[in-house]
C-alpha positions as CSV (number, residue, x, y, z in Angstrom):
1,X,18.1,-7.8,24.6
2,X,18.2,-9.0,21.0
3,X,20.8,-11.8,21.0
4,X,18.3,-14.5,22.2
5,X,16.2,-14.3,19.0
6,X,16.7,-16.7,16.1
7,X,14.4,-15.9,13.1
8,X,14.8,-18.6,10.4
9,X,13.0,-20.3,7.5
10,X,13.1,-23.9,6.2
11,X,13.5,-24.2,2.4
12,X,13.3,-27.4,0.4
13,X,11.9,-29.2,-2.6
14,X,8.4,-30.8,-2.2
15,X,8.6,-34.1,-0.3
16,X,12.0,-33.6,1.1
17,X,10.5,-33.8,4.6
18,X,10.1,-30.1,5.5
19,X,6.7,-30.4,7.2
20,X,7.8,-33.4,9.2
21,X,11.0,-31.5,10.3
22,X,8.9,-28.5,11.2
23,X,6.7,-30.6,13.5
24,X,9.7,-32.2,15.2
25,X,11.4,-28.8,15.7
26,X,8.2,-27.6,17.4
27,X,8.0,-30.6,19.6
28,X,11.6,-30.2,20.6
29,X,11.1,-26.6,21.2
30,X,7.9,-26.4,23.2
31,X,7.1,-29.9,24.5
32,X,7.5,-32.1,27.6
33,X,8.9,-35.6,26.9
34,X,7.6,-38.4,29.0
35,X,8.5,-42.0,28.2
36,X,8.7,-41.3,24.5
37,X,5.3,-39.4,24.5
38,X,5.1,-35.8,23.6
39,X,2.6,-33.5,25.5
40,X,2.3,-30.1,23.9
41,X,1.8,-27.0,26.0
42,X,-2.0,-26.7,25.5
43,X,-4.1,-29.0,23.5
44,X,-3.9,-27.0,20.3
45,X,-0.1,-26.6,20.3
46,X,0.9,-28.8,17.4
47,X,2.3,-28.1,14.0
48,X,-0.6,-26.7,12.0
49,X,1.2,-24.7,9.4
50,X,-1.0,-26.1,6.5
51,X,-4.4,-24.6,7.4
52,X,-5.8,-23.1,4.2
53,X,-8.5,-25.2,2.5
54,X,-6.5,-25.9,-0.6
55,X,-3.5,-27.0,1.5
56,X,-5.6,-29.5,3.4
57,X,-7.0,-30.9,0.1
58,X,-3.7,-31.2,-1.6
59,X,-1.4,-31.9,1.4
60,X,1.0,-29.1,0.4
61,X,2.0,-25.7,1.8
62,X,1.0,-22.7,-0.3
63,X,1.2,-19.9,2.1
64,X,3.8,-18.9,4.7
65,X,3.1,-19.4,8.3
66,X,4.9,-18.2,11.4
67,X,5.5,-20.3,14.5
68,X,7.2,-18.9,17.6
69,X,8.5,-21.2,20.4
70,X,11.1,-21.1,23.1
71,X,13.9,-23.5,24.3
72,X,16.5,-23.4,27.0
73,X,20.1,-23.5,25.7
74,X,23.1,-23.2,28.0
75,X,21.0,-21.6,30.7
76,X,19.4,-19.1,28.4
77,X,15.9,-19.0,26.9
78,X,16.2,-18.8,23.2
79,X,13.1,-17.5,21.3
80,X,12.8,-19.2,17.9
81,X,10.7,-17.6,15.1
82,X,10.2,-20.2,12.5
83,X,8.8,-19.0,9.1
84,X,7.4,-21.9,7.1
85,X,7.7,-21.3,3.4
86,X,5.7,-22.9,0.6
87,X,7.6,-25.9,-0.7
88,X,5.6,-26.5,-3.9
89,X,7.4,-26.0,-7.2
90,X,5.0,-23.3,-8.1
91,X,6.0,-21.1,-5.2
92,X,4.9,-17.5,-5.2
93,X,6.3,-14.0,-4.4
94,X,5.1,-14.8,-0.9
95,X,8.0,-17.2,-0.6
96,X,10.5,-14.6,-1.6
97,X,9.2,-12.0,0.7
98,X,9.2,-14.4,3.6
99,X,12.9,-15.0,3.0
100,X,13.5,-11.2,3.3
101,X,12.2,-11.4,6.9
102,X,14.6,-14.1,8.2
103,X,18.2,-14.0,9.4
104,X,19.1,-17.6,8.5
105,X,17.6,-20.7,6.8
106,X,17.7,-24.5,7.0
107,X,18.0,-26.2,3.6
108,X,16.4,-29.7,3.7
109,X,17.8,-32.2,1.1
110,X,16.4,-35.7,0.5
111,X,19.4,-38.1,1.0
112,X,18.3,-40.2,-2.0
113,X,17.6,-37.2,-4.4
114,X,20.2,-34.6,-3.6
115,X,19.6,-31.0,-4.7
116,X,16.4,-30.6,-6.7
117,X,15.2,-27.6,-8.8
118,X,13.1,-26.0,-6.2
119,X,15.9,-26.2,-3.6
120,X,18.2,-24.5,-6.0
121,X,15.7,-21.7,-6.8
122,X,15.1,-21.0,-3.1
123,X,18.8,-21.1,-2.4
124,X,19.4,-18.4,-5.0
125,X,16.8,-16.2,-3.3
126,X,18.8,-16.7,0.0
127,X,22.0,-15.9,-1.8
128,X,20.6,-12.6,-3.0
129,X,20.5,-11.4,0.6
130,X,23.5,-13.5,1.9
131,X,21.2,-15.5,4.2
132,X,23.3,-18.0,6.1
133,X,22.2,-21.6,5.5
134,X,22.5,-24.8,7.6
135,X,22.0,-27.9,5.4
136,X,20.0,-30.9,6.8
137,X,20.3,-34.1,4.7
138,X,17.1,-35.9,5.6
139,X,15.9,-39.6,5.3
140,X,19.4,-41.2,5.9
141,X,17.6,-44.2,7.4
142,X,16.4,-45.0,3.9
143,X,18.3,-46.2,0.9
144,X,20.1,-43.1,-0.4
145,X,23.2,-41.8,-2.2
146,X,26.6,-41.9,-0.7
147,X,26.9,-39.0,1.8
148,X,30.2,-37.9,0.1
149,X,28.3,-37.5,-3.2
150,X,25.6,-35.4,-1.5
151,X,28.2,-33.2,0.2
152,X,30.2,-32.7,-3.1
153,X,27.0,-31.8,-5.0
154,X,26.1,-29.1,-2.5
155,X,29.6,-27.7,-2.8
156,X,29.7,-27.8,-6.6
157,X,26.1,-26.8,-7.5
158,X,25.7,-24.1,-4.9
159,X,29.3,-22.9,-4.9
160,X,29.5,-23.2,-1.1
161,X,32.1,-24.6,1.2
162,X,30.6,-27.5,3.1
163,X,31.5,-28.6,6.6
164,X,30.0,-31.8,8.0
165,X,29.0,-31.6,11.6
166,X,27.5,-35.1,11.8
167,X,27.9,-38.3,9.8
168,X,25.6,-41.2,9.2
169,X,26.7,-44.7,10.2
170,X,25.6,-46.7,7.3
171,X,22.5,-45.8,5.1
172,X,19.1,-47.4,4.5
173,X,19.0,-51.1,5.7
174,X,22.6,-50.8,7.1
175,X,21.9,-47.5,9.0
176,X,23.0,-47.8,12.6
177,X,23.0,-44.2,13.9
178,X,24.5,-40.7,13.7
179,X,27.9,-39.5,14.9
180,X,27.9,-36.0,16.3
181,X,31.5,-34.6,15.5
182,X,31.2,-32.0,18.3
183,X,30.3,-34.4,21.1
184,X,31.8,-37.6,19.6
185,X,28.6,-39.3,20.6
186,X,26.4,-41.7,18.6
187,X,22.6,-41.3,18.5
188,X,20.7,-44.4,17.4
189,X,17.2,-45.8,17.1
190,X,17.1,-48.8,19.5
191,X,14.8,-51.6,20.6
192,X,12.6,-51.7,17.5
193,X,11.4,-48.2,18.1
194,X,10.4,-46.1,15.1
195,X,11.6,-42.9,16.8
196,X,14.8,-41.8,18.4
197,X,14.2,-41.6,22.1
198,X,17.4,-39.9,23.3
199,X,19.9,-42.8,23.6
200,X,23.5,-41.9,22.9
201,X,26.7,-43.8,23.2
202,X,30.3,-42.4,23.4
203,X,32.0,-43.3,20.1
204,X,34.6,-45.5,21.6
205,X,31.9,-47.6,23.3
206,X,29.5,-47.8,20.4
207,X,29.4,-51.1,18.5
208,X,29.9,-50.0,15.0
209,X,30.2,-52.3,12.0
210,X,32.3,-52.0,8.9
211,X,34.9,-49.4,8.0
212,X,33.1,-46.5,9.5
213,X,36.1,-45.2,11.4
214,X,38.0,-44.7,8.2
215,X,35.0,-43.1,6.6
216,X,34.3,-40.5,9.3
217,X,37.9,-39.6,9.6
218,X,37.9,-38.9,5.9
219,X,34.8,-36.8,6.3
220,X,36.4,-34.7,9.0
221,X,39.7,-34.3,7.2
222,X,38.4,-33.9,3.6
223,X,36.2,-30.8,4.2
224,X,36.9,-27.4,5.7
225,X,36.5,-26.9,9.5
226,X,33.4,-25.0,10.5
227,X,34.1,-21.2,10.4
228,X,31.4,-19.0,12.0
229,X,32.3,-15.9,10.0
230,X,32.2,-17.8,6.7
231,X,28.8,-19.3,7.6
232,X,27.3,-16.0,8.7
233,X,28.5,-14.4,5.5
234,X,26.7,-17.0,3.4
235,X,30.0,-18.6,2.1
236,X,29.9,-21.9,4.1
237,X,27.2,-24.3,5.1
238,X,27.5,-26.7,8.1
239,X,25.9,-30.0,7.1
240,X,23.8,-32.1,9.5
241,X,22.3,-35.6,8.7
242,X,19.2,-37.2,10.1
243,X,15.7,-38.5,9.8
244,X,13.0,-36.0,10.7
245,X,10.5,-38.9,10.8
246,X,12.4,-40.8,13.4
247,X,13.5,-37.6,15.2
248,X,17.2,-38.3,14.6
249,X,19.4,-35.3,14.2
250,X,16.7,-32.8,15.1
251,X,18.0,-32.0,18.6
252,X,21.5,-31.4,17.1
253,X,19.9,-29.2,14.5
254,X,18.0,-27.0,16.9
255,X,21.1,-26.7,19.1
256,X,23.0,-25.5,16.0
257,X,20.4,-22.8,15.4
258,X,20.8,-21.7,19.0
259,X,24.6,-21.8,18.9
260,X,25.6,-20.5,15.5
261,X,22.6,-19.0,13.6
262,X,22.9,-15.2,13.7
263,X,20.8,-13.0,16.0
264,X,18.8,-10.2,14.2
265,X,20.8,-8.7,11.3
266,X,20.7,-5.1,10.1
267,X,18.2,-4.6,7.3
268,X,18.6,-2.5,4.1
269,X,17.0,0.9,4.0
270,X,18.2,2.6,0.9
271,X,21.9,3.6,1.2
272,X,22.1,2.7,4.9
273,X,21.3,-0.4,7.1
274,X,19.2,-0.2,10.2
275,X,20.4,-2.5,13.0
276,X,18.6,-3.9,16.0
277,X,20.3,-1.3,18.3
278,X,18.7,1.6,16.5
279,X,16.9,3.6,19.1
280,X,13.4,3.8,17.6
281,X,11.0,0.9,16.9
282,X,10.9,0.1,13.2
283,X,9.9,-2.9,11.0
284,X,8.5,-3.8,7.6
285,X,5.4,-5.6,6.4
286,X,6.5,-8.7,4.4
287,X,3.1,-10.5,4.2
288,X,-0.6,-9.7,4.5
289,X,-3.0,-12.6,5.1
290,X,-6.8,-12.1,4.9
291,X,-9.4,-14.4,6.4
292,X,-7.1,-16.4,8.7
293,X,-10.2,-16.7,10.8
294,X,-13.1,-17.2,8.3
295,X,-15.7,-16.3,11.0
296,X,-14.3,-12.8,11.3
297,X,-13.0,-12.1,7.8
298,X,-9.9,-10.5,9.4
299,X,-6.7,-9.2,7.8
300,X,-3.4,-9.6,9.5
301,X,-0.2,-7.8,8.4
302,X,3.0,-9.6,9.3
303,X,5.7,-7.2,10.5
304,X,9.3,-8.2,10.9
305,X,10.6,-6.0,13.7
306,X,14.0,-4.6,12.9
307,X,14.8,-2.3,15.8
308,X,13.7,-1.0,19.2
309,X,11.5,-2.5,21.9
310,X,7.9,-2.5,20.8
311,X,5.2,-2.1,23.5
312,X,1.5,-2.8,22.9
313,X,-0.5,0.3,22.2
314,X,2.4,2.2,20.6
315,X,1.8,4.5,17.7
316,X,3.7,3.7,14.5
317,X,3.5,5.4,11.2
318,X,3.2,3.2,8.0
319,X,5.1,4.7,5.1
320,X,2.1,4.0,2.8
321,X,-0.3,5.9,5.0
322,X,1.8,8.8,6.4
323,X,-0.2,9.2,9.6
324,X,0.4,7.2,12.8
325,X,-1.8,4.2,13.9
326,X,-2.0,2.8,17.4
327,X,-1.2,-0.9,17.5
328,X,-3.6,-2.1,20.2
329,X,-3.7,-5.9,19.5
330,X,-0.4,-7.1,18.2
331,X,-0.2,-10.9,17.8
332,X,2.4,-13.6,18.2
333,X,1.7,-16.7,16.2
334,X,1.8,-20.4,16.6
335,X,0.6,-21.3,13.1
336,X,-3.2,-20.5,13.3
337,X,-3.2,-20.0,17.0
338,X,-2.5,-16.5,18.4
339,X,-1.4,-14.8,21.6
340,X,-1.6,-11.0,22.2
341,X,2.0,-9.6,22.4
342,X,2.6,-7.0,25.2
343,X,6.2,-6.5,24.0
344,X,8.3,-7.5,21.0
345,X,12.0,-7.3,20.2
346,X,14.1,-7.1,17.0
347,X,13.8,-10.3,15.1
348,X,10.2,-11.0,16.3
349,X,7.3,-11.4,13.8
350,X,4.2,-9.7,15.0
351,X,0.8,-9.7,13.4
352,X,-1.1,-6.4,13.2
353,X,-4.9,-6.6,12.6
354,X,-6.0,-3.9,10.2
355,X,-8.7,-3.2,7.6
356,X,-6.5,-2.7,4.5
357,X,-4.4,0.2,5.8
358,X,-1.2,-1.9,5.8
359,X,0.3,-3.4,2.7
360,X,3.3,-5.5,1.7
361,X,6.4,-3.4,1.5
362,X,5.2,-0.8,4.1
363,X,7.8,0.4,6.6
364,X,6.4,1.1,10.1
365,X,8.4,3.4,12.4
366,X,8.0,5.9,15.2
367,X,9.3,8.9,13.3
368,X,8.5,8.0,9.7
369,X,12.0,8.7,8.6
370,X,13.0,5.1,7.6
371,X,12.2,3.2,4.4
372,X,13.2,-0.4,4.2
373,X,14.0,-1.6,0.7
374,X,14.2,-5.0,-1.1
375,X,10.6,-6.2,-1.1
376,X,9.6,-5.8,-4.8
377,X,6.8,-7.0,-6.9
378,X,8.0,-9.2,-9.8
379,X,6.8,-9.1,-13.4
380,X,4.3,-12.0,-13.7
381,X,5.2,-15.1,-15.8
382,X,1.6,-16.2,-16.4
383,X,-1.3,-13.8,-17.2
384,X,-5.0,-14.8,-17.3
385,X,-8.3,-13.0,-17.9
386,X,-10.9,-13.4,-15.1
387,X,-14.4,-14.3,-16.3
388,X,-17.2,-13.8,-13.8
389,X,-20.0,-16.4,-14.1
390,X,-22.5,-14.2,-12.3
391,X,-22.3,-10.6,-13.6
392,X,-24.1,-9.3,-10.5
393,X,-21.0,-10.1,-8.4
394,X,-18.7,-7.6,-10.2
395,X,-18.2,-5.6,-7.0
396,X,-17.3,-8.7,-4.9
397,X,-14.8,-9.8,-7.6
398,X,-13.1,-6.4,-7.5
399,X,-12.9,-6.5,-3.7
400,X,-11.5,-10.1,-3.8
401,X,-8.9,-9.3,-6.5
402,X,-7.7,-6.2,-4.6
403,X,-7.5,-8.2,-1.3
404,X,-5.6,-11.1,-2.9
405,X,-3.2,-8.8,-4.8
406,X,-2.6,-6.9,-1.5
407,X,-1.6,-10.3,0.0
408,X,0.8,-11.0,-2.8
409,X,-1.2,-14.1,-4.0
410,X,-1.7,-12.5,-7.4
411,X,-1.1,-9.2,-9.2
412,X,-4.2,-7.6,-10.8
413,X,-4.2,-5.3,-13.9
414,X,-7.2,-3.3,-15.1
415,X,-7.0,-2.6,-18.9
416,X,-7.2,1.0,-20.0
417,X,-9.7,0.1,-22.7
418,X,-12.6,-2.2,-21.6
419,X,-11.9,-5.9,-21.1
420,X,-12.0,-8.2,-18.1
421,X,-9.5,-7.8,-15.2
422,X,-6.2,-9.6,-15.9
423,X,-4.4,-11.5,-13.1
424,X,-0.7,-12.2,-13.2
425,X,1.2,-14.8,-11.2
426,X,4.7,-16.2,-10.9
427,X,3.6,-19.9,-10.7
428,X,0.6,-22.0,-11.9
429,X,-0.4,-23.0,-8.4
430,X,-1.3,-19.4,-7.5
431,X,-4.1,-19.6,-10.1
432,X,-5.5,-22.7,-8.4
433,X,-5.3,-20.9,-5.1
434,X,-7.0,-17.8,-6.6
435,X,-10.1,-19.8,-7.8
436,X,-10.3,-21.8,-4.6
437,X,-10.2,-18.7,-2.4
438,X,-12.6,-16.7,-4.6
439,X,-15.2,-19.5,-4.0
440,X,-14.4,-20.4,-0.4
441,X,-13.9,-16.9,1.1
442,X,-15.7,-14.5,-1.3
443,X,-18.5,-16.7,-2.7
444,X,-17.5,-15.6,-6.2
445,X,-17.7,-18.2,-9.0
446,X,-15.2,-17.3,-11.6
447,X,-13.1,-18.9,-14.4
448,X,-9.8,-18.1,-16.0
449,X,-9.2,-17.9,-19.7
450,X,-6.2,-17.2,-21.9
451,X,-4.9,-13.6,-22.1
452,X,-3.3,-12.2,-25.2
453,X,-0.4,-11.0,-23.1
454,X,2.7,-12.9,-21.9
455,X,4.2,-10.5,-19.4
456,X,4.0,-7.0,-17.9
457,X,6.4,-4.1,-17.4
458,X,5.9,-1.1,-15.2
459,X,6.5,2.2,-17.1
460,X,8.5,5.1,-15.8
461,X,9.5,8.3,-17.6
462,X,8.6,12.0,-18.1
463,X,5.0,13.0,-18.4
464,X,5.5,13.9,-22.1
465,X,7.2,10.5,-22.9
466,X,4.4,8.6,-21.1
467,X,1.7,10.6,-23.0
468,X,3.3,9.9,-26.3
469,X,3.5,6.2,-25.5
470,X,-0.1,6.0,-24.4
471,X,-1.3,7.6,-27.6
472,X,0.0,4.7,-29.8
473,X,-0.3,1.8,-27.3
474,X,-3.6,2.2,-25.5
475,X,-4.8,-1.3,-26.3
476,X,-1.7,-2.7,-24.5
477,X,-1.9,-0.6,-21.3
478,X,-3.3,-1.3,-17.9
479,X,-3.2,0.1,-14.4
480,X,-2.2,-2.0,-11.4
481,X,-4.1,-1.7,-8.1
482,X,-2.1,1.4,-7.2
483,X,-3.1,3.1,-10.4
484,X,0.5,2.8,-11.9
485,X,0.8,2.4,-15.6
486,X,1.8,-1.0,-16.9
487,X,2.7,-2.1,-20.4
488,X,1.1,-5.5,-21.2
489,X,3.5,-7.2,-23.6
490,X,2.6,-10.1,-26.0
491,X,6.2,-11.5,-25.8
492,X,9.7,-10.8,-24.6
493,X,10.5,-9.6,-28.1
494,X,7.7,-7.1,-27.8
495,X,9.3,-5.7,-24.6
496,X,12.7,-5.4,-26.3
497,X,11.2,-3.7,-29.4
498,X,9.4,-1.1,-27.3
499,X,12.5,-0.4,-25.2
500,X,14.5,0.2,-28.3
501,X,11.8,2.4,-29.8
502,X,11.2,4.4,-26.5
503,X,14.6,5.2,-25.0
504,X,13.1,7.8,-22.7
505,X,11.0,5.2,-20.9
506,X,12.0,2.6,-18.4
507,X,10.3,-0.8,-18.7
508,X,10.8,-2.3,-15.3
509,X,10.4,-6.0,-14.4
510,X,10.1,-5.1,-10.7
511,X,8.2,-2.5,-8.7
512,X,9.1,-1.5,-5.2
513,X,6.7,0.4,-3.0
């Protein structure tokens, strides 16, 4: 059965409240409420999505985590797979790949700030794959913009129909609660409590000040009614309001994911799409994470299951390897905590421990006849040379760079003629992560210095055309970790000039395995 899976991500600008909302969703999803206290199922079951050393130091998310939890809805147990994406403005390819593995997303917007650049960037990634989005306008208990202004901004900037499902009664100091349009009930913080404890009043019995009735009627009449098909096609976003900090609107949000978010969707595999009903087990690796447990220096490949019923011990063939591997210890995640998975269904994210045999972009399947597409590498926007402070650690540096490029933290290029290794990244933060992890996990002391190159392009063409190009451009050529030839360009003009001069070659800004 696949319809009880909901695999989704939360996207937002930094400081919009994503981490707080994640915690509250987890508490709602796996917790026992007693007199306003929350007891988790097991002492370690709390939101721990920010576990890497640099994340703890900076208080930001820089890698994507997976958290699986369950909740009863209308007599059915729904399994939620929440993929937490980095929210920092220098997000990496890891973020993009994580969004290829979800069926829907929650977009968190700060009520005072509206749509910020990072939100827009992540939204565009979702749009590329028509990922349906639920909007959550957070921090309505603080001073913020008029909710109509926020709604109109979402509609105009993102070219989406917006359909409010809740409405705040007042904002900031005048905030009284939230009206749920579906139930016509008002949720409010009462009795001086700093957190919503579950009190709801019917609208006609709620003591509401001001001209609220006129405002909420305008909100209902002025925007389109919710349309499930339009939402699932990525054309309409239902809008929820709330305060993650005070737990207001969170229950309605999780119910919305259960009710309207799509179950596992078909995934692109070249010209066809593979749906969950496909008879064989298949999936794709969208992330590799090394050293999740520093004591064991392990490597976990994250697989989004697309079809079939997986059973522990099954043999699957990775497309990059060509021969089957037995998956003996598949893992389900709760942030850093793990449980062995005996079975898994389409939509689930399972971790496969391995020693470098699985890489981002690999398809795993029983018959090795499927290739999932749409998980490319992107041309880096920042290139730096790596300088080793202790020359005796060359071997360790090479191993570290290969590991981290395999994870998607960086790309690594080895110049054809001498020179230090060059690392390429999409955002500046990835360089800080690189140096931090080189020291913490590999005991390699290294520094980064300017590179003469501005970007890179993968080269494709006939053997003769490539040989001719190599003859005159050796100083500008490198190999990536797969051994593929890469043109290292000093500028965008340089790329354009070489394209014009070499019409028989393709200079590609992306590379798909």
